[in-house]
C-alpha positions as CSV (number, residue, x, y, z in Angstrom):
1,M,24.4,16.5,2.9
2,N,21.0,14.9,3.2
3,F,18.7,17.2,5.3
4,I,16.3,15.4,7.6
5,P,13.8,17.5,9.4
6,V,13.4,16.5,13.1
7,I,10.1,17.0,14.8
8,G,10.5,19.3,17.9
9,P,9.9,22.7,19.3
10,F,8.9,25.3,16.7
11,D,11.7,27.7,17.4
12,I,14.8,25.4,17.3
13,K,15.3,22.7,14.6
14,I,18.2,20.4,13.8
15,F,19.0,19.1,10.4
16,G,21.6,16.4,9.5
17,S,22.2,12.8,8.7
18,Q,20.9,10.2,11.1
19,K,24.1,8.1,10.6
20,G,27.8,8.7,10.4
21,Y,31.0,6.8,10.4
22,L,33.9,6.4,12.7
23,G,36.7,8.8,12.0
24,K,34.8,10.7,9.3
25,P,33.4,14.2,10.0
26,I,29.6,14.6,10.1
27,E,27.9,18.0,9.7
28,F,24.6,19.4,11.3
29,V,22.7,22.6,10.8
30,I,20.8,24.2,13.7
31,R,18.1,26.7,12.8
32,N,16.9,28.9,15.7
33,E,14.4,31.7,15.6
34,N,14.3,34.3,18.4
35,V,16.1,31.9,20.8
36,I,19.6,32.4,22.2
37,I,21.5,29.1,22.3
38,Q,23.7,29.0,25.4
39,E,25.1,25.4,25.1
40,I,25.4,22.6,22.5
41,L,26.4,19.2,23.7
42,I,27.1,15.9,21.8
43,L,26.7,12.9,24.1
44,N,28.3,9.6,23.1
45,P,27.1,6.1,24.2
46,N,29.2,6.3,27.4
47,G,27.3,9.4,28.4
48,N,30.4,11.6,28.0
49,S,30.1,14.9,26.1
50,S,32.2,15.5,22.9
51,S,33.3,18.8,21.3
52,C,32.2,20.1,17.9
53,D,33.3,22.8,15.7
54,I,31.1,25.7,14.5
55,L,31.7,26.1,10.8
56,D,29.4,29.0,9.9
57,K,27.8,31.7,11.9
58,Q,27.3,34.2,9.1
59,L,23.6,33.4,8.3
60,E,21.2,34.8,10.8
61,G,19.4,32.2,12.8
62,H,21.7,29.4,11.5
63,L,24.6,27.5,12.9
64,S,26.7,24.9,11.0
65,L,28.4,22.3,13.1
66,E,31.1,19.6,12.4
67,F,31.6,16.6,14.6
68,L,34.3,14.0,14.4
69,P,33.1,10.8,16.0
70,D,35.6,8.8,18.0
71,C,33.4,5.9,19.1
72,I,30.5,3.8,17.6
73,G,26.9,3.7,18.8
74,A,24.0,6.0,19.4
75,H,24.9,9.7,19.8
76,E,22.7,12.7,20.8
77,I,22.9,16.4,20.2
78,R,21.5,18.5,23.0
79,I,20.7,22.2,22.8
80,F,20.3,24.3,25.9
81,T,19.1,27.9,26.4
82,C,20.6,28.0,29.9
83,K,24.2,27.7,30.8
84,K,23.4,25.4,33.7
85,K,22.0,23.0,31.2
86,R,18.5,22.8,32.9
87,D,16.6,24.1,29.9
88,L,16.8,21.5,27.2
89,Y,15.2,22.9,24.1
90,N,15.7,20.2,21.5
91,S,17.7,17.0,20.8
92,F,18.7,14.9,17.8
93,E,19.8,11.3,17.8
94,F,22.2,9.7,15.3
95,S,24.3,6.6,15.1
96,I,28.0,6.1,14.4
97,Y,29.1,2.9,12.6
98,D,32.6,1.3,12.2
99,S,32.8,1.2,8.4
100,S,35.9,-0.8,8.6
101,K,33.9,-3.9,9.2
102,I,32.1,-3.5,6.0
103,S,34.7,-3.5,3.1
104,V,33.8,-3.1,-0.5
105,R,35.5,-4.4,-3.6
106,L,34.7,-2.5,-6.8
107,N,34.8,-4.0,-10.2
108,G,36.1,-1.7,-12.9
109,T,34.2,1.4,-14.2
110,A,30.4,1.9,-13.8
111,V,28.8,2.5,-17.1
112,V,25.5,4.2,-17.7
113,G,22.8,1.8,-18.8
114,K,24.9,-1.2,-18.0
115,N,24.6,-3.6,-15.0
116,Y,27.4,-2.8,-12.5
117,L,28.4,-5.4,-9.8
118,F,30.6,-5.0,-6.7
119,T,31.4,-7.3,-3.7
120,V,30.9,-6.5,0.0
121,Q,32.7,-8.3,2.8
122,C,31.1,-8.1,6.3
123,S,33.6,-9.1,9.1
124,D,33.3,-9.7,12.8
125,L,29.5,-9.4,12.6
126,P,26.7,-11.9,13.5
127,E,24.8,-13.6,10.7
128,G,22.4,-11.1,9.1
129,N,21.3,-9.3,6.0
130,L,22.8,-6.5,3.9
131,Y,20.8,-3.6,2.6
132,A,21.9,-1.2,-0.1
133,Y,20.5,2.3,-0.9
134,I,21.7,4.0,-4.2
135,E,21.0,7.6,-5.3
136,Q,22.1,9.3,-8.5
137,D,21.1,13.1,-8.7
138,D,17.5,13.0,-7.7
139,R,16.9,9.5,-8.7
140,K,16.7,6.5,-6.4
141,I,17.9,3.2,-7.9
142,R,16.8,-0.1,-6.6
143,P,19.8,-2.6,-6.4
144,L,19.8,-6.4,-6.3
145,V,21.6,-7.8,-3.2
146,K,22.6,-11.5,-3.1
147,N,24.3,-13.4,-0.4
148,I,27.1,-15.5,-2.1
149,Q,29.1,-17.1,0.6
150,K,30.2,-17.1,4.3
151,D,33.2,-18.4,6.2
152,A,34.4,-18.5,9.8
153,E,34.9,-14.7,10.0
154,S,33.0,-13.1,7.2
155,F,29.8,-12.9,5.1
156,W,30.0,-12.1,1.4
157,F,27.4,-10.3,-0.7
158,E,27.1,-9.2,-4.3
159,V,25.3,-5.8,-5.1
160,S,24.3,-5.0,-8.7
161,F,22.5,-2.0,-10.2
162,V,22.2,-0.1,-13.4
163,P,23.4,3.6,-13.3
164,E,20.9,5.8,-15.1
165,V,22.8,9.1,-15.9
166,E,26.4,10.1,-16.1
167,S,27.1,11.4,-12.6
168,M,28.2,10.4,-9.1
169,C,26.4,7.4,-7.5
170,K,26.0,7.7,-3.7
171,I,25.8,4.2,-2.2
172,E,24.9,3.5,1.5
173,L,25.2,0.0,3.0
174,E,23.5,-1.2,6.2
175,Y,24.1,-4.5,7.9
176,A,21.3,-5.9,10.1
177,D,21.0,-9.0,12.2
178,K,18.1,-11.6,11.7
179,S,15.8,-9.3,13.7
180,D,16.5,-6.4,11.4
181,N,18.4,-4.4,14.0
182,I,21.0,-2.3,12.3
183,L,24.5,-3.2,13.4
184,N,26.8,-1.4,11.1
185,G,27.1,0.5,7.8
186,N,29.2,2.1,5.3
187,M,28.9,4.8,2.5
188,F,30.9,5.5,-0.5
189,R,30.6,7.1,-4.0
190,I,31.5,5.9,-7.5
191,N,31.3,7.8,-10.7
192,A,29.3,6.5,-13.7
193,K,30.5,7.0,-17.2
194,A,28.5,7.2,-20.4
195,L,29.3,5.4,-23.6
196,D,29.0,7.0,-27.0
197,F,25.6,6.8,-28.6
198,L,23.7,6.1,-25.4
199,V,20.3,7.5,-24.8
200,I,19.7,9.2,-21.4
201,P,16.1,10.4,-20.6
202,F,15.5,13.3,-18.2
203,P,13.2,12.5,-15.3
204,L,9.7,11.9,-16.8
205,V,6.3,12.7,-15.2
206,P,3.0,11.2,-16.3
207,F,1.5,12.9,-19.3
208,Q,-2.2,14.0,-19.8
209,M,-4.2,12.3,-22.6
210,N,-5.2,14.3,-25.6
211,T,-2.7,17.0,-24.7
212,E,0.4,17.9,-26.6
213,S,3.3,16.7,-24.5
214,S,7.1,16.7,-24.6
215,F,10.1,15.4,-22.8
216,K,13.9,15.8,-23.2
217,I,16.5,13.3,-24.0
218,K,20.3,13.4,-24.4
219,I,22.0,11.3,-27.1
220,L,25.7,11.1,-26.6
221,R,26.8,11.5,-30.2
222,K,27.1,14.9,-31.8
223,F,25.3,15.9,-35.0
224,V,23.0,13.0,-35.2
225,N,20.9,13.7,-38.4
226,N,19.0,10.6,-39.3
227,L,17.2,10.1,-36.0
228,K,13.6,9.1,-35.5
229,V,11.5,8.5,-32.4
230,Y,8.3,6.5,-32.0
231,I,5.8,6.1,-29.2
232,K,4.2,2.7,-28.9
233,S,1.6,1.2,-26.7
234,T,2.5,-1.7,-24.4
235,I,-0.9,-3.3,-25.2
236,D,-0.8,-3.0,-29.0
237,P,2.9,-2.4,-30.2
238,S,1.7,-2.1,-33.8
239,D,-0.1,1.0,-32.8
240,Q,2.8,3.6,-33.0
241,Q,3.1,7.3,-33.3
242,E,6.1,9.1,-34.9
243,C,7.2,12.0,-32.8
244,K,8.5,15.4,-33.6
245,L,12.1,16.2,-32.7
246,V,13.6,19.6,-31.9
247,L,17.3,19.8,-31.4
248,L,18.0,22.2,-28.5
249,E,21.7,22.3,-28.3
250,K,24.5,19.8,-29.1
251,D,23.2,16.4,-27.9
252,F,19.9,17.6,-26.3
253,Y,16.6,16.9,-28.0
254,Q,13.0,17.7,-27.1
255,I,10.4,15.1,-28.2
256,F,6.9,16.1,-28.9
257,F,3.8,13.8,-29.0
258,M,0.1,13.5,-28.5
259,P,-1.0,10.7,-26.0
260,K,-4.2,9.1,-27.2
261,S,-4.8,6.3,-24.8
262,I,-4.3,5.8,-21.1
263,E,-2.2,2.6,-21.0
264,R,1.6,2.8,-20.5
265,H,3.7,3.5,-23.6
266,F,7.4,3.0,-24.4
267,V,9.8,5.0,-26.6
268,E,11.9,3.5,-29.5
269,I,14.7,5.7,-30.9
270,Y,16.1,4.7,-34.2
271,F,19.3,6.0,-36.0
272,G,18.6,5.0,-39.5
273,N,17.2,1.4,-39.1
274,Q,19.2,0.7,-35.9
275,L,17.3,0.7,-32.6
276,I,19.7,2.5,-30.3
277,N,17.9,2.3,-26.9
278,S,17.1,-1.4,-26.7
279,D,19.1,-1.7,-23.5
280,R,17.8,1.6,-22.1
281,P,14.0,1.6,-22.4
282,I,12.0,4.7,-21.8
283,K,8.5,4.2,-20.3
284,L,5.8,6.8,-20.4
285,D,2.6,6.8,-18.2
286,I,-0.4,8.5,-19.6
287,F,-3.4,9.7,-17.5
288,D,-6.9,11.2,-18.0
289,V,-7.9,13.6,-15.2
290,S,-11.5,13.6,-16.6
291,K,-12.0,10.1,-15.3
292,I,-11.6,11.2,-11.7
293,Y,-14.7,12.2,-9.7
294,A,-15.3,13.2,-6.1
295,I,-18.2,12.8,-3.7
296,M,-18.2,15.8,-1.2
297,P,-19.8,16.0,2.1
298,D,-23.2,17.8,2.3
299,K,-22.0,20.2,4.9
300,I,-19.1,20.9,7.2
301,N,-19.6,19.7,10.7
302,F,-17.5,21.9,13.1
303,G,-15.2,20.1,15.4
304,E,-16.0,16.7,13.8
305,L,-14.3,14.5,11.3
306,N,-15.7,15.3,7.8
307,T,-15.2,12.7,5.0
308,F,-15.4,12.6,1.2
309,I,-14.5,10.2,-1.6
310,V,-12.1,10.5,-4.5
311,D,-12.3,7.8,-7.2
312,T,-9.4,7.6,-9.7
313,C,-10.5,4.4,-11.4
314,G,-9.5,4.4,-15.0
315,A,-7.5,7.6,-14.8
316,G,-4.1,6.0,-15.1
317,E,-1.0,6.3,-13.0
318,G,0.0,9.4,-11.0
319,N,0.0,11.3,-7.8
320,L,-3.1,12.4,-6.1
321,E,-3.0,15.6,-4.0
322,V,-5.7,16.9,-1.7
323,I,-5.6,20.5,-0.3
324,I,-8.2,21.6,2.2
325,K,-8.6,25.2,3.3
326,D,-11.0,26.7,5.8
327,G,-10.4,30.4,4.8
328,F,-7.6,30.7,7.2
329,D,-5.4,27.6,7.4
330,T,-4.7,24.6,5.3
331,L,-6.0,21.5,7.1
332,K,-4.4,18.1,7.4
333,A,-6.0,15.4,5.2
334,Q,-6.1,11.8,6.4
335,L,-6.4,8.6,4.3
336,L,-9.1,6.7,6.1
337,K,-9.7,3.8,3.6
338,R,-8.5,2.7,0.2
339,E,-10.2,0.2,-2.1
340,K,-8.1,-0.3,-5.2
341,R,-8.3,3.3,-6.7
342,R,-11.1,4.6,-4.5
343,F,-10.0,6.7,-1.5
344,E,-11.9,7.8,1.5
345,I,-10.3,11.0,3.0
346,G,-11.1,12.7,6.2
347,F,-10.3,16.0,7.9
348,L,-11.1,17.7,11.2
349,S,-12.9,21.0,10.8
350,E,-11.4,23.6,13.1
351,R,-13.5,26.6,12.2
352,N,-17.2,27.0,11.4
353,T,-16.5,28.5,8.0
354,K,-16.8,27.8,4.3
355,H,-14.2,25.1,3.3
356,D,-12.5,24.8,-0.1
357,I,-11.4,21.3,-1.1
358,Q,-9.0,21.2,-4.1
359,I,-8.2,17.8,-5.7
360,V,-5.1,17.7,-8.0
361,F,-3.9,14.7,-10.0
362,N,-0.4,15.0,-11.5
363,G,-0.5,18.7,-11.1
364,I,-4.0,19.2,-12.7
365,S,-7.1,20.0,-10.9
366,I,-10.0,17.7,-11.6
367,K,-13.4,19.0,-12.8
368,D,-15.2,21.4,-10.4
369,S,-12.1,21.7,-8.1
370,P,-11.9,23.4,-5.8
371,F,-15.2,22.2,-4.2
372,V,-17.0,24.6,-1.9
373,V,-18.6,23.1,1.2
374,L,-20.6,25.3,3.6
375,P,-20.7,24.9,7.3
376,E,-23.8,23.4,9.0
377,Y,-25.1,26.7,10.4
378,A,-25.1,28.3,6.9
379,I,-27.5,25.6,5.7
380,T,-29.7,25.0,8.8
381,K,-30.1,28.5,10.3
382,S,-33.2,30.2,9.3
383,E,-33.6,33.9,8.8
384,E,-35.8,34.1,11.8
385,N,-33.1,32.6,14.0
386,L,-30.6,35.1,12.7
387,N,-33.0,37.9,13.4
388,E,-33.3,36.7,17.0
389,I,-29.5,36.8,17.4
390,S,-29.3,40.3,15.9
391,N,-32.0,41.7,18.1
392,E,-30.3,40.3,21.3
393,D,-26.6,41.0,20.8
394,I,-26.0,43.0,17.5
395,S,-26.8,46.7,17.1
396,V,-26.8,48.3,13.7
397,I,-25.4,51.8,14.2
398,E,-25.5,53.1,10.6
399,G,-26.0,51.8,7.2
400,G,-26.8,52.6,3.7
401,P,-28.3,52.0,1.3
402,I,-29.8,48.7,2.5
403,E,-33.2,48.7,0.7
404,N,-33.8,48.9,-3.0
405,I,-30.2,48.1,-3.7
406,Q,-29.3,47.4,-7.4
407,C,-27.2,44.6,-8.8
408,S,-23.5,45.3,-8.4
409,E,-24.2,48.2,-6.1
410,K,-22.3,48.3,-2.9
411,M,-24.1,47.8,0.4
412,W,-22.6,48.5,3.8
413,F,-23.5,48.9,7.4
414,I,-21.6,49.5,10.7
415,Y,-22.5,47.1,13.6
416,D,-21.8,46.7,17.3
417,I,-21.6,43.2,18.5
418,H,-21.8,42.0,22.1
419,G,-21.4,38.6,23.8
420,P,-18.3,36.4,24.0
421,Q,-20.1,33.6,22.4
422,Y,-20.2,35.5,19.1
423,C,-16.4,36.1,19.0
424,D,-16.4,34.0,15.7
425,A,-19.7,35.3,14.5
426,Q,-20.8,34.8,10.9
427,F,-23.6,36.5,8.9
428,L,-25.8,35.1,6.2
429,I,-27.6,37.7,4.0
430,T,-30.6,35.7,2.5
431,V,-31.7,38.3,-0.1
432,F,-28.9,37.2,-2.3
433,P,-26.6,34.2,-2.1
434,L,-23.5,35.5,-0.5
435,M,-21.7,34.4,2.6
436,L,-20.5,37.5,4.6
437,K,-17.8,37.2,7.3
438,Y,-17.2,39.8,10.0
439,R,-13.7,41.2,10.5
440,D,-12.3,43.3,13.4
441,K,-14.1,46.5,12.6
442,G,-16.5,46.0,9.8
443,L,-18.5,43.7,7.5
444,N,-16.8,42.9,4.1
445,L,-19.2,42.1,1.3
């Protein structure tokens, strides 16, 4: 079952599929924390409530429900904490389709690495478009959908795709009108088989340049001895690198190589002089994290939108991740502007504290990350201003030693602070460059 989180109250959440099919059971999971659920209703399009079965009550804070739809259209789960149904805590909407109007004609066995085609007939529906979504393990496969004919009662489509691994393919179909309003759908599964001597790569991530890298492949023929693997550049195919192979077990190999340029590469696998993966290309993306630089803000402006720049030009393909922490929480980053590979990112400062900004590209932190940005008061407040605040509201009760302290020697003092405006007080010791934060009952150095 695909779990889709639904935004709602923090103490009750509903997980489940946003679509189901007439006459086929659909499951949901309700997670509640410190809340007693008194009533669960499922409303159909007519406004009538339907019953559901509780499958599992063993896990604390979890309920598993099964619902058998008997009509099509929009449905809604409603959760109440009051038996009189006046206290609605959360709801979840989903649609039920009549899959009998979308029939599928399969065409033999699906083979890994080979194009597979099936036909879809849409009956008793207005003219529109068919959309197909295909998943295999954790992979999403993009299909090709073609409208082939129509008659007085039906529209016919051809859907083709290439299975990538030997496993079950989950195929979801949606039929929409000309305005892209979803009218109906269907879901089915087919099993993809693998032929002998077929190369199957495991999911590949981008690889760091000038770093020894490896990936795994499966070759479906046992005891392959005369096997060679080459990495070639897409820009200059004559520039090739022979890889080191390690047999892990049976048909599983680990391939080791050293990326030396950023452009995309491809893998060629030979058994003797025979290229065995010509119809199953393996592509490698290479990146260089040293090409990425960031321009940080000069200071943190409390309560305002702070911005910084990350430039990934020339770094290659990959995923950019930004983590912003204010010492207490992780803040939400907003993409404000994008120009090619240059990103302007903003965040709202919620505390007048030191902020750490970590920038990660393909799982590797860039140079100088995490960046430390101080709040405005730590830069602009003078020692004289801090003394005025101390004289007015802060009393040092006891301390020692404070004067003539040696390097690495511990310094401490106990203070008494007054005034609600200093409930989030910060201290800056100017004799050596440390930022000190006050806690509930003391000052931590």
